[in-house]
DOLUM-454939 format. One record per residue: x, y, z of N, C-alpha, C, O in turn; residue in three letters; residue number from 1. Coordinates in pm, whole numbers, plus 50000, padded with zeros to 5 digits. Example, Ala and Ser with C-alpha at 12.3 -4.5 7.8 and 13.67 -1.06 7.14 Angstrom:
# DOLUM-454939
@n_c1 51319	n_c2 49431	n_c3 50780	ca_c1 51230	ca_c2 49550	ca_c3 50780	c_c1 51320	c_c2 49670	c_c3 50780	o_c1 51424	o_c2 49668	o_c3 50846	drenza ALA	roba 1 $
@n_c1 51285	n_c2 49775	n_c3 50708	ca_c1 51367	ca_c2 49894	ca_c3 50714	c_c1 51290	c_c2 50003	c_c3 50787	o_c1 51341	o_c2 50114	o_c3 50804	drenza SER	roba 2 $
***
This chain:
# DOLUM-454939
@n_c1 50082	n_c2 49880	n_c3 50000	ca_c1 50000	ca_c2 50000	ca_c3 50000	c_c1 50085	c_c2 50126	c_c3 50000	o_c1 50050	o_c2 50224	o_c3 49935	drenza MET	roba 1 $
@n_c1 50197	n_c2 50123	n_c3 50073	ca_c1 50283	ca_c2 50242	ca_c3 50076	c_c1 50343	c_c2 50269	c_c3 49938	o_c1 50362	o_c2 50384	o_c3 49900	drenza ILE	roba 2 $
@n_c1 50374	n_c2 50163	n_c3 49864	ca_c1 50427	ca_c2 50180	ca_c3 49729	c_c1 50328	c_c2 50250	c_c3 49638	o_c1 50368	o_c2 50329	o_c3 49552	drenza GLY	roba 3 $
@n_c1 50201	n_c2 50222	n_c3 49657	ca_c1 50095	ca_c2 50287	ca_c3 49579	c_c1 50097	c_c2 50438	c_c3 49603	o_c1 50094	o_c2 50516	o_c3 49508	drenza TYR	roba 4 $
@n_c1 50102	n_c2 50479	n_c3 49729	ca_c1 50101	ca_c2 50622	ca_c3 49763	c_c1 50232	c_c2 50691	c_c3 49724	o_c1 50231	o_c2 50808	o_c3 49685	drenza TRP	roba 5 $
@n_c1 50342	n_c2 50620	n_c3 49733	ca_c1 50469	ca_c2 50677	ca_c3 49687	c_c1 50463	c_c2 50703	c_c3 49537	o_c1 50517	o_c2 50802	o_c3 49489	drenza ILE	roba 6 $
@n_c1 50397	n_c2 50614	n_c3 49465	ca_c1 50379	ca_c2 50635	ca_c3 49321	c_c1 50303	c_c2 50764	c_c3 49292	o_c1 50341	o_c2 50840	o_c3 49203	drenza GLY	roba 7 $
@n_c1 50196	n_c2 50790	n_c3 49368	ca_c1 50118	ca_c2 50912	ca_c3 49348	c_c1 50195	c_c2 51036	c_c3 49392	o_c1 50181	o_c2 51143	o_c3 49332	drenza TRP	roba 8 $
@n_c1 50276	n_c2 51023	n_c3 49495	ca_c1 50363	ca_c2 51135	ca_c3 49536	c_c1 50462	c_c2 51166	c_c3 49423	o_c1 50489	o_c2 51282	o_c3 49392	drenza ILE	roba 9 $
@n_c1 50516	n_c2 51060	n_c3 49362	ca_c1 50605	ca_c2 51077	ca_c3 49248	c_c1 50536	c_c2 51147	c_c3 49132	o_c1 50598	o_c2 51230	o_c3 49064	drenza GLY	roba 10 $
@n_c1 50410	n_c2 51115	n_c3 49109	ca_c1 50332	ca_c2 51183	ca_c3 49004	c_c1 50328	c_c2 51333	c_c3 49034	o_c1 50350	o_c2 51415	o_c3 48945	drenza VAL	roba 11 $
@n_c1 50302	n_c2 51368	n_c3 49159	ca_c1 50295	ca_c2 51508	ca_c3 49198	c_c1 50425	c_c2 51581	c_c3 49170	o_c1 50424	o_c2 51691	o_c3 49114	drenza GLY	roba 12 $
@n_c1 50536	n_c2 51521	n_c3 49209	ca_c1 50666	ca_c2 51584	ca_c3 49182	c_c1 50697	c_c2 51586	c_c3 49033	o_c1 50753	o_c2 51683	o_c3 48981	drenza PHE	roba 13 $
@n_c1 50661	n_c2 51479	n_c3 48964	ca_c1 50685	ca_c2 51471	ca_c3 48819	c_c1 50610	c_c2 51579	c_c3 48742	o_c1 50660	o_c2 51630	o_c3 48641	drenza GLY	roba 14 $
@n_c1 50492	n_c2 51613	n_c3 48789	ca_c1 50414	ca_c2 51719	ca_c3 48725	c_c1 50485	c_c2 51853	c_c3 48737	o_c1 50476	o_c2 51937	o_c3 48648	drenza ILE	roba 15 $
@n_c1 50555	n_c2 51873	n_c3 48848	ca_c1 50622	ca_c2 52000	ca_c3 48873	c_c1 50749	c_c2 52020	c_c3 48789	o_c1 50791	o_c2 52134	o_c3 48768	drenza LEU	roba 16 $
@n_c1 50808	n_c2 51913	n_c3 48741	ca_c1 50939	ca_c2 51921	ca_c3 48674	c_c1 50939	c_c2 52017	c_c3 48554	o_c1 51026	o_c2 52104	o_c3 48549	drenza VAL	roba 17 $
@n_c1 50848	n_c2 52005	n_c3 48457	ca_c1 50858	ca_c2 52094	ca_c3 48340	c_c1 50803	c_c2 52234	c_c3 48362	o_c1 50826	o_c2 52323	o_c3 48279	drenza PRO	roba 18 $
@n_c1 50733	n_c2 52257	n_c3 48471	ca_c1 50667	ca_c2 52386	ca_c3 48490	c_c1 50762	c_c2 52505	c_c3 48500	o_c1 50732	o_c2 52608	o_c3 48438	drenza LEU	roba 19 $
@n_c1 50874	n_c2 52499	n_c3 48573	ca_c1 50962	ca_c2 52617	ca_c3 48577	c_c1 51013	c_c2 52658	c_c3 48438	o_c1 51020	o_c2 52777	o_c3 48406	drenza PRO	roba 20 $
@n_c1 51048	n_c2 52558	n_c3 48356	ca_c1 51095	ca_c2 52589	ca_c3 48220	c_c1 50983	c_c2 52651	c_c3 48137	o_c1 51005	o_c2 52749	o_c3 48065	drenza GLN	roba 21 $
@n_c1 50866	n_c2 52594	n_c3 48145	ca_c1 50752	ca_c2 52644	ca_c3 48069	c_c1 50717	c_c2 52787	c_c3 48111	o_c1 50694	o_c2 52873	o_c3 48026	drenza LEU	roba 22 $
@n_c1 50713	n_c2 52812	n_c3 48240	ca_c1 50681	ca_c2 52946	ca_c3 48290	c_c1 50789	c_c2 53046	c_c3 48246	o_c1 50756	o_c2 53157	o_c3 48204	drenza ILE	roba 23 $
@n_c1 50915	n_c2 53007	n_c3 48255	ca_c1 51024	ca_c2 53096	ca_c3 48214	c_c1 51015	c_c2 53127	c_c3 48065	o_c1 51036	o_c2 53241	o_c3 48024	drenza LYS	roba 24 $
@n_c1 50983	n_c2 53027	n_c3 47985	ca_c1 50972	ca_c2 53048	ca_c3 47842	c_c1 50859	c_c2 53145	c_c3 47808	o_c1 50873	o_c2 53231	o_c3 47722	drenza MET	roba 25 $
@n_c1 50747	n_c2 53130	n_c3 47876	ca_c1 50632	ca_c2 53216	ca_c3 47849	c_c1 50660	c_c2 53358	c_c3 47896	o_c1 50626	o_c2 53454	o_c3 47826	drenza ILE	roba 26 $
@n_c1 50720	n_c2 53374	n_c3 48013	ca_c1 50746	ca_c2 53507	ca_c3 48068	c_c1 50852	c_c2 53583	c_c3 47989	o_c1 50833	o_c2 53700	o_c3 47956	drenza ARG	roba 27 $
@n_c1 50963	n_c2 53516	n_c3 47959	ca_c1 51074	ca_c2 53586	ca_c3 47893	c_c1 51062	c_c2 53586	c_c3 47742	o_c1 51126	o_c2 53667	o_c3 47674	drenza THR	roba 28 $
@n_c1 50980	n_c2 53496	n_c3 47689	ca_c1 50968	ca_c2 53478	ca_c3 47544	c_c1 51104	c_c2 53449	c_c3 47479	o_c1 51125	o_c2 53476	o_c3 47361	drenza LYS	roba 29 $
@n_c1 51195	n_c2 53393	n_c3 47558	ca_c1 51327	ca_c2 53357	ca_c3 47509	c_c1 51340	c_c2 53205	c_c3 47505	o_c1 51332	o_c2 53138	o_c3 47608	drenza SER	roba 30 $
@n_c1 51358	n_c2 53154	n_c3 47384	ca_c1 51368	ca_c2 53009	ca_c3 47366	c_c1 51498	c_c2 52970	c_c3 47297	o_c1 51514	o_c2 52855	o_c3 47255	drenza LEU	roba 31 $
@n_c1 51590	n_c2 53063	n_c3 47286	ca_c1 51711	ca_c2 53041	ca_c3 47208	c_c1 51801	c_c2 52931	c_c3 47265	o_c1 51867	o_c2 52861	o_c3 47189	drenza ASN	roba 32 $
@n_c1 51806	n_c2 52916	n_c3 47395	ca_c1 51898	ca_c2 52820	ca_c3 47456	c_c1 51833	c_c2 52685	c_c3 47487	o_c1 51892	o_c2 52602	o_c3 47556	drenza ASP	roba 33 $
@n_c1 51713	n_c2 52663	n_c3 47437	ca_c1 51642	ca_c2 52538	ca_c3 47461	c_c1 51664	c_c2 52445	c_c3 47341	o_c1 51649	o_c2 52488	o_c3 47226	drenza ILE	roba 34 $
@n_c1 51699	n_c2 52320	n_c3 47367	ca_c1 51726	ca_c2 52225	ca_c3 47260	c_c1 51596	c_c2 52165	c_c3 47205	o_c1 51521	o_c2 52098	o_c3 47277	drenza SER	roba 35 $
@n_c1 51571	n_c2 52191	n_c3 47078	ca_c1 51454	ca_c2 52134	ca_c3 47011	c_c1 51463	c_c2 51982	c_c3 47006	o_c1 51365	o_c2 51913	o_c3 47032	drenza LEU	roba 36 $
@n_c1 51582	n_c2 51931	n_c3 46974	ca_c1 51602	ca_c2 51786	ca_c3 46966	c_c1 51573	c_c2 51715	c_c3 47097	o_c1 51516	o_c2 51606	o_c3 47098	drenza GLY	roba 37 $
@n_c1 51612	n_c2 51777	n_c3 47207	ca_c1 51588	ca_c2 51718	ca_c3 47339	c_c1 51438	c_c2 51705	c_c3 47363	o_c1 51392	o_c2 51601	o_c3 47410	drenza THR	roba 38 $
@n_c1 51362	n_c2 51809	n_c3 47332	ca_c1 51218	ca_c2 51803	ca_c3 47356	c_c1 51146	c_c2 51710	c_c3 47260	o_c1 51046	o_c2 51650	o_c3 47297	drenza TYR	roba 39 $
@n_c1 51195	n_c2 51697	n_c3 47136	ca_c1 51137	ca_c2 51598	ca_c3 47044	c_c1 51154	c_c2 51459	c_c3 47102	o_c1 51059	o_c2 51382	o_c3 47108	drenza VAL	roba 40 $
@n_c1 51276	n_c2 51427	n_c3 47145	ca_c1 51302	ca_c2 51295	ca_c3 47203	c_c1 51225	c_c2 51273	c_c3 47333	o_c1 51175	o_c2 51164	o_c3 47358	drenza LEU	roba 41 $
@n_c1 51214	n_c2 51377	n_c3 47413	ca_c1 51141	ca_c2 51368	ca_c3 47539	c_c1 50993	c_c2 51338	c_c3 47516	o_c1 50935	o_c2 51253	o_c3 47584	drenza LEU	roba 42 $
@n_c1 50932	n_c2 51407	n_c3 47420	ca_c1 50791	ca_c2 51384	ca_c3 47390	c_c1 50769	c_c2 51244	c_c3 47334	o_c1 50671	o_c2 51178	o_c3 47369	drenza VAL	roba 43 $
@n_c1 50857	n_c2 51198	n_c3 47247	ca_c1 50846	ca_c2 51062	ca_c3 47193	c_c1 50859	c_c2 50959	c_c3 47306	o_c1 50783	o_c2 50862	o_c3 47312	drenza ILE	roba 44 $
@n_c1 50956	n_c2 50982	n_c3 47395	ca_c1 50976	ca_c2 50892	ca_c3 47508	c_c1 50851	c_c2 50886	c_c3 47597	o_c1 50807	o_c2 50778	o_c3 47636	drenza THR	roba 45 $
@n_c1 50796	n_c2 51003	n_c3 47628	ca_c1 50677	ca_c2 51007	ca_c3 47714	c_c1 50556	c_c2 50943	c_c3 47647	o_c1 50474	o_c2 50881	o_c3 47714	drenza MET	roba 46 $
@n_c1 50545	n_c2 50958	n_c3 47517	ca_c1 50436	ca_c2 50893	ca_c3 47445	c_c1 50450	c_c2 50741	c_c3 47455	o_c1 50351	o_c2 50671	o_c3 47478	drenza LEU	roba 47 $
@n_c1 50571	n_c2 50691	n_c3 47440	ca_c1 50594	ca_c2 50546	ca_c3 47453	c_c1 50562	c_c2 50499	c_c3 47595	o_c1 50500	o_c2 50395	o_c3 47613	drenza CYS	roba 48 $
@n_c1 50605	n_c2 50576	n_c3 47695	ca_c1 50574	ca_c2 50541	ca_c3 47834	c_c1 50423	c_c2 50542	c_c3 47859	o_c1 50371	o_c2 50456	o_c3 47930	drenza TYR	roba 49 $
@n_c1 50354	n_c2 50639	n_c3 47801	ca_c1 50208	ca_c2 50646	ca_c3 47818	c_c1 50141	c_c2 50524	c_c3 47757	o_c1 50052	o_c2 50464	o_c3 47818	drenza LEU	roba 50 $
@n_c1 50181	n_c2 50488	n_c3 47638	ca_c1 50124	ca_c2 50369	ca_c3 47573	c_c1 50149	c_c2 50246	c_c3 47659	o_c1 50060	o_c2 50163	o_c3 47676	drenza ILE	roba 51 $
@n_c1 50270	n_c2 50233	n_c3 47712	ca_c1 50302	ca_c2 50119	ca_c3 47798	c_c1 50218	c_c2 50122	c_c3 47927	o_c1 50168	o_c2 50018	o_c3 47970	drenza HIS	roba 52 $
@n_c1 50202	n_c2 50239	n_c3 47987	ca_c1 50123	ca_c2 50251	ca_c3 48110	c_c1 49978	c_c2 50209	c_c3 48086	o_c1 49916	o_c2 50143	o_c3 48169	drenza ALA	roba 53 $
@n_c1 49925	n_c2 50249	n_c3 47972	ca_c1 49787	ca_c2 50209	ca_c3 47938	c_c1 49782	c_c2 50058	c_c3 47917	o_c1 49688	o_c2 49993	o_c3 47963	drenza ILE	roba 54 $
@n_c1 49881	n_c2 50003	n_c3 47849	ca_c1 49886	ca_c2 49860	ca_c3 47822	c_c1 49890	c_c2 49777	c_c3 47950	o_c1 49822	o_c2 49675	o_c3 47960	drenza TYR	roba 55 $
@n_c1 49970	n_c2 49822	n_c3 48048	ca_c1 49980	ca_c2 49745	ca_c3 48174	c_c1 49873	c_c2 49787	c_c3 48275	o_c1 49869	o_c2 49736	o_c3 48387	drenza ILE	roba 56 $
@n_c1 49786	n_c2 49879	n_c3 48234	ca_c1 49674	ca_c2 49925	ca_c3 48318	c_c1 49720	c_c2 49982	c_c3 48452	o_c1 49672	o_c2 49942	o_c3 48558	drenza LYS	roba 57 $
@n_c1 49815	n_c2 50075	n_c3 48444	ca_c1 49868	ca_c2 50139	ca_c3 48564	c_c1 49816	c_c2 50282	c_c3 48573	o_c1 49864	o_c2 50370	o_c3 48500	drenza SER	roba 58 $
@n_c1 49718	n_c2 50306	n_c3 48662	ca_c1 49664	ca_c2 50442	ca_c3 48670	c_c1 49767	c_c2 50547	c_c3 48710	o_c1 49764	o_c2 50659	o_c3 48660	drenza PRO	roba 59 $
@n_c1 49858	n_c2 50512	n_c3 48799	ca_c1 49959	ca_c2 50608	ca_c3 48844	c_c1 50043	c_c2 50656	c_c3 48725	o_c1 50060	o_c2 50776	o_c3 48705	drenza VAL	roba 60 $
@n_c1 50095	n_c2 50562	n_c3 48649	ca_c1 50181	ca_c2 50600	ca_c3 48537	c_c1 50103	c_c2 50659	c_c3 48421	o_c1 50155	o_c2 50743	o_c3 48348	drenza PHE	roba 61 $
@n_c1 49979	n_c2 50616	n_c3 48402	ca_c1 49896	ca_c2 50673	ca_c3 48296	c_c1 49870	c_c2 50821	c_c3 48323	o_c1 49882	o_c2 50904	o_c3 48233	drenza THR	roba 62 $
@n_c1 49834	n_c2 50854	n_c3 48446	ca_c1 49810	ca_c2 50994	ca_c3 48482	c_c1 49938	c_c2 51075	c_c3 48470	o_c1 49939	o_c2 51183	o_c3 48411	drenza VAL	roba 63 $
@n_c1 50047	n_c2 51022	n_c3 48525	ca_c1 50174	ca_c2 51094	ca_c3 48523	c_c1 50219	c_c2 51122	c_c3 48379	o_c1 50255	o_c2 51235	o_c3 48346	drenza ALA	roba 64 $
@n_c1 50216	n_c2 51021	n_c3 48296	ca_c1 50263	ca_c2 51040	ca_c3 48159	c_c1 50169	c_c2 51126	c_c3 48077	o_c1 50214	o_c2 51200	o_c3 47990	drenza GLN	roba 65 $
@n_c1 50041	n_c2 51119	n_c3 48104	ca_c1 49945	ca_c2 51206	ca_c3 48032	c_c1 49974	c_c2 51352	c_c3 48062	o_c1 49978	o_c2 51435	o_c3 47971	drenza SER	roba 66 $
@n_c1 49993	n_c2 51384	n_c3 48188	ca_c1 50018	ca_c2 51523	ca_c3 48226	c_c1 50155	c_c2 51568	c_c3 48176	o_c1 50167	o_c2 51678	o_c3 48121	drenza ILE	roba 67 $
@n_c1 50257	n_c2 51486	n_c3 48194	ca_c1 50390	ca_c2 51525	ca_c3 48149	c_c1 50399	c_c2 51534	c_c3 47997	o_c1 50467	o_c2 51622	o_c3 47944	drenza ASN	roba 68 $
@n_c1 50330	n_c2 51445	n_c3 47928	ca_c1 50327	ca_c2 51452	ca_c3 47782	c_c1 50262	c_c2 51582	c_c3 47737	o_c1 50309	o_c2 51646	o_c3 47642	drenza LEU	roba 69 $
@n_c1 50156	n_c2 51621	n_c3 47804	ca_c1 50087	ca_c2 51745	ca_c3 47769	c_c1 50176	c_c2 51867	c_c3 47792	o_c1 50190	o_c2 51951	o_c3 47703	drenza THR	roba 70 $
@n_c1 50234	n_c2 51878	n_c3 47909	ca_c1 50315	ca_c2 51997	ca_c3 47939	c_c1 50440	c_c2 52004	c_c3 47851	o_c1 50476	o_c2 52112	o_c3 47804	drenza THR	roba 71 $
@n_c1 50504	n_c2 51891	n_c3 47828	ca_c1 50624	ca_c2 51893	ca_c3 47744	c_c1 50590	c_c2 51911	c_c3 47597	o_c1 50671	o_c2 51962	o_c3 47520	drenza ASN	roba 72 $
@n_c1 50472	n_c2 51869	n_c3 47556	ca_c1 50426	ca_c2 51896	ca_c3 47419	c_c1 50403	c_c2 52045	c_c3 47399	o_c1 50430	o_c2 52098	o_c3 47291	drenza SER	roba 73 $
@n_c1 50353	n_c2 52113	n_c3 47502	ca_c1 50336	ca_c2 52259	ca_c3 47493	c_c1 50472	c_c2 52325	c_c3 47475	o_c1 50487	o_c2 52414	o_c3 47391	drenza VAL	roba 74 $
@n_c1 50571	n_c2 52283	n_c3 47553	ca_c1 50706	ca_c2 52337	ca_c3 47538	c_c1 50757	c_c2 52313	c_c3 47396	o_c1 50811	o_c2 52403	o_c3 47332	drenza VAL	roba 75 $
@n_c1 50738	n_c2 52191	n_c3 47346	ca_c1 50784	ca_c2 52157	ca_c3 47211	c_c1 50714	c_c2 52244	c_c3 47106	o_c1 50779	o_c2 52294	o_c3 47015	drenza LEU	roba 76 $
@n_c1 50585	n_c2 52261	n_c3 47119	ca_c1 50512	ca_c2 52344	ca_c3 47022	c_c1 50557	c_c2 52490	c_c3 47028	o_c1 50569	o_c2 52555	o_c3 46924	drenza LEU	roba 77 $
@n_c1 50584	n_c2 52541	n_c3 47147	ca_c1 50637	ca_c2 52677	ca_c3 47159	c_c1 50774	c_c2 52688	c_c3 47092	o_c1 50803	o_c2 52787	o_c3 47025	drenza LEU	roba 78 $
@n_c1 50857	n_c2 52587	n_c3 47111	ca_c1 50989	ca_c2 52587	ca_c3 47046	c_c1 50977	c_c2 52586	c_c3 46895	o_c1 51045	o_c2 52662	o_c3 46826	drenza LEU	roba 79 $
@n_c1 50890	n_c2 52501	n_c3 46843	ca_c1 50871	ca_c2 52491	ca_c3 46698	c_c1 50818	c_c2 52624	c_c3 46644	o_c1 50867	o_c2 52674	o_c3 46542	drenza ILE	roba 80 $
@n_c1 50719	n_c2 52679	n_c3 46711	ca_c1 50662	ca_c2 52807	ca_c3 46666	c_c1 50768	c_c2 52917	c_c3 46667	o_c1 50775	o_c2 52999	o_c3 46575	drenza ARG	roba 81 $
@n_c1 50850	n_c2 52919	n_c3 46772	ca_c1 50957	ca_c2 53018	ca_c3 46782	c_c1 51058	c_c2 53003	c_c3 46669	o_c1 51101	o_c2 53101	o_c3 46609	drenza HIS	roba 82 $
@n_c1 51096	n_c2 52879	n_c3 46641	ca_c1 51195	ca_c2 52854	ca_c3 46535	c_c1 51140	c_c2 52891	c_c3 46398	o_c1 51212	o_c2 52947	o_c3 46315	drenza ARG	roba 83 $
@n_c1 51012	n_c2 52861	n_c3 46374	ca_c1 50952	ca_c2 52894	ca_c3 46244	c_c1 50945	c_c2 53046	c_c3 46227	o_c1 50975	o_c2 53097	o_c3 46119	drenza ILE	roba 84 $
@n_c1 50907	n_c2 53117	n_c3 46331	ca_c1 50900	ca_c2 53263	ca_c3 46324	c_c1 51038	c_c2 53326	c_c3 46313	o_c1 51053	o_c2 53434	o_c3 46256	drenza ARG	roba 85 $
@n_c1 51138	n_c2 53259	n_c3 46367	ca_c1 51273	ca_c2 53312	ca_c3 46366	c_c1 51344	c_c2 53294	c_c3 46232	o_c1 51448	o_c2 53355	o_c3 46208	drenza GLY	roba 86 $
@n_c1 51287	n_c2 53211	n_c3 46145	ca_c1 51352	ca_c2 53187	ca_c3 46015	c_c1 51335	c_c2 53301	c_c3 45919	o_c1 51384	o_c2 53295	o_c3 45807	drenza LEU	roba 87 $
***
């Protein structure tokens, strides 16, 4: 039972990870030092983890990956939009 709750605590901390970067990007509108390739790979990785979490029917990991995939996809889309406008 404790492992179950530790998993949900991990989800909470995991949700917080991309937020400082996302907030900084939105506030400063500066995306020059952010690696596009890193976020492409990160989003692909999270999508694979989400598919696996759904396959093994793990609510903890399904929720975590859904939220992290969403927030990191927003970062990726902002990066792409910035790069296209910068060309």
